[in-house]
Every structure is written in C-alpha cells, then in structure tokens.
N, C-alpha and C positions, 0 to 999 in steps of 0.2 A: 636850468630854470630856477629863478629866484622867487621864493615865496614871500609875499607880503603878509602883514597881519590882517587877514580878512577871513571870510567864512571858509574859503577853501583851505587856508592854513589851519584854521581851528579844527576842521574835519580830519586833516592829516595829523595834526598835533595830538588829537585825542584818539587817533586810530591805534589799534593794537599792533599794527605792522610798523614797528619802530625802527626798522632797519633801512628805510628809504633814505636816499641821500639828498641833502640840501647843498647846492653848490654855493660857494662864496662868490661875491661879486668879482673879485680879481683872480678867480680860478686858483686860489691857494688850495691847500689840502681840504677836501670836502669833509664836512662833519656829518655823521649819521644823525638822523632825527633823534635816536636814542641818546646820543651824546648831548644834543641840544636840550632835550627834556631833562637829562640828569643835571646839566649845568643850572637850569632853572630851579630844579628841586633843591640843589645845594644852596642857591641864593636864598630861596624861601626859608630853608632850614636855618641858615645863618641869621636871617632877620628874626625868626622866632627865638633863636638862642639869645640874641641881643635883648629881646623883649623880656625873656625869662630872667636874665641877669639884672636888668633894670627893675623888674618887679621885686626881686629879692632885695636889691638896694633900697627901693622905696619902702618895703616892709621894715627893713632894719632902721631906716631913718625915722619912720612914723612911730614905730614901737620903741624907739630910742634904745635899741639893743636888748630889750627885756624879753628873753625867751619865754618867760612865764605868761606873757601877754598873747602868745600864739594860742589859738583855741586848743583845748586839751586833746580832742580827737586827732588833730593834725600833729600835735606834739608827740602823741603815741606813735603815729606812723613814722615820723622823722627819727625818733629814738630807736624804733625797730630797725630801720635802715642803717643807722649808725652802729648799733649793736652787731648787726650782721656783718658789716664792714670790719669792725674791730675783731670779731671772732675769725672771720675769713683770713685776715692779714696777721693775726696773732699779735695785735698791738697791746702792750701792757699799760702805757700811759695814754689815756683817752681824753685828757683835759683839753687839748687843742680843739676837739670837736665841740666843746661848749662855748667857743667863741661864736658869737651870733652869725657872722658872715660865713663861717665854715659850717655851722649847724644848719642854716637855711639852705645851703647848697643841696642838702638831701631831700628837699621838697620838689615835687614835680609841678607842672603847670596847674593841674587841678587842685593841688594842695595850696598853691599860691592863690588861686581863685577863692577857695573856701576861707582862707585867712582874710583876704581883703574884703570879702562880702559878709563876713561874720557880723551879725547884728550888734554884738557888744563893742566892736572896734571899727565898724564902718565909718563912723564920723571922723576917724583919723585919715581916711582916704577920700572922702567926698570932695575935698578941695582939688584933688587931682582928676577924679573921674566924674564928678557932679551927679550923675544919675545912676543909681544902683541897678535898675532894670536893664539899661543899655549896657552897662559894664558886664553884667551877667551874660547877656546875649553875645557880646563880643568875645568873652572867654569861651563860650560854646562854639562859636565860629572858628576861632583860631585853634581850639582844641581838636575839632574835627579835621581841620586841614593838617595840623601837625601830626595827628595819628596816621592819616593816609600817607603822608610823606615818610614818616618814621618806619612804616611797615611796607614800604616799597609798593604801594598801590597808587594807581593813577586816580587822583580824586575826580569825582564827578564835577561837571562844569559849575554847578551852583556852589559846591563846597569850595572850589578854587576861587571863585569870585568873592564869596563871602569871607573866605580866609584871607585873601589879599586885602579886602576892605578892612578887616579886623587888624591886620598887620599895620596898615596905614593909620588907623585910629589909635592903636596903642603907641606907635612911634610918635604921633602928635602929642598924646597925653604925657608921654615919658621923656620927651626930648630935652627938658630942662635938667634932668638928672645926670650927674657925672660921677 
C-alpha cells in the first residue's frame, strides 16, 4: 500500500507506532516509517544548520569582524564556551579562537538571535530582515522546531509547520550570502 501525502498519511506519520512499513512503488526494499521520519528530521536539521552558518556569516559581514560589537552578554557566553573548550583540550595557544569566524562558531541559534535583534546593532541587519518583530517570531519558530529535532522529540504539527515556514523564510532572506 502506497501512502500519499494526505490526512491518512499525516495520522500515521505523527503516530507513535513508527515501525509500520511503507512499501516503495517498485517493490524495492521497504522503508520503515521510522526511517522515513528520521530522513525528514535529518533534512530539516541540515537546513537549520545551513541557516545557522549563514547567520554567523551575516553577523561577521555586518559587524565587519569586530568581536567587540557583539553584545556584551553574548560575548560572555561565547568566551565561557571557548574557555571551557580550551581547558578541556589543554590548548596553550588560544589566539585562533579570536578570529571572528572561529569565535562566532561558539554561539548557538538563540545567541545569534540576541545578537541580530540587539537594539544597538539592529540597524546593521534591518536591510536583510526588514521587520524586527517578524524576525523575532521566526527565530522563535525555528528555535522550537530545532529543539524538538535535536532532542529526538516528534514535534507537534503546529511546531512542524511553523518551523518549516521559518526555514523557508530564513532561506529566502539569506540566499544571497555565500
């Protein structure tokens, strides 16, 4: 039986019984529904990772590589993470962590959000996102979706749809960055 993307498929997709089989059209190896869901989660996580990388690049470009322009509370969090990494690995020369692109890698999605939406530097980003309130809402949507995926939870349908819409929105806004 081949499932199409309809209400029946959505019920089964969201069902906790993830070991049902979906047959392929040409009777190749059947995939379990759990495999299908995992493939979709991997694709969504990959899209979110792409967005995070582009947000870091955007921040680097707009702040012209000036670490001191990152809000102080975010700087403290990033420095704490870097210090923890240095101590854990026993690194003696930590200068390469002060390169902006390496430094900003230690920020998570919510720290990227706080940096971009910071009232002192928002004007650097408004040409990309135009509306601060919409940008904040999209960060919330993608954050909720990302957290559900990262913690191996099946997101509720509204979280999924809003998360997918936020992924699309960010991809559109960031597509010109390379």
